[in-house]
C-alpha positions in Angstrom: 124.2 40.2 106.9 127.3 40.9 104.8 130.0 38.3 103.9 132.3 40.0 106.2 130.0 39.5 109.0 129.3 36.0 108.3 133.2 35.4 108.2 133.5 36.8 111.6 130.4 34.7 112.9 132.0 31.4 111.4 135.5 32.2 113.0 133.8 32.8 116.3 131.9 29.8 116.2 135.1 27.9 115.1 136.9 29.4 118.0 134.4 28.1 120.6 134.2 24.6 118.7 137.8 24.2 118.8 139.1 26.0 121.9 136.0 26.5 124.1 137.3 24.3 126.9 140.9 25.0 126.4 141.2 28.9 126.0 137.6 30.1 126.4 136.7 28.5 129.4 135.8 31.7 130.9 133.4 32.9 128.1 130.0 31.8 126.8 129.3 31.9 123.1 126.4 34.7 122.3 123.8 33.7 119.5 124.6 36.7 117.5 128.1 37.8 118.0 129.2 41.3 117.2 132.7 42.5 116.1 133.4 43.5 119.7 132.4 39.9 120.9 134.8 38.5 118.3 137.7 40.6 119.4 137.1 39.7 122.9 137.5 36.0 122.1 140.5 36.7 119.7 142.0 38.3 123.1 141.3 35.1 125.1 142.8 32.9 122.3 146.2 34.8 122.4 146.4 34.7 126.1 145.1 31.2 126.7 145.6 29.2 123.5 148.4 27.4 121.8 150.1 28.7 118.5 147.1 27.3 116.4 144.6 29.5 118.6 146.8 32.5 118.2 146.7 32.0 114.4 142.8 31.6 114.7 143.0 34.9 116.7 144.9 36.7 113.9 142.3 35.6 111.3 139.5 37.0 113.8 141.2 40.4 114.1 141.8 40.5 110.2 138.2 39.8 109.8 137.1 42.3 112.3 139.5 45.2 110.8 138.0 44.6 107.5 134.5 45.5 108.7 135.3 48.7 110.6 
């Protein structure tokens, strides 16, 4: 696994740890998140989360763009 993919996975897990009950209530974490899984979570963070959640969404999106 590349460092970029590890970064995406770390951000993904952070999102669930910090915003699972608040912004990601309709989602369940997957054991091995893909880039697409992370982007879906970023969208939920933007829609359902507060300003800090939106900033985390931006970090996830930036990390995902770097992997293309």
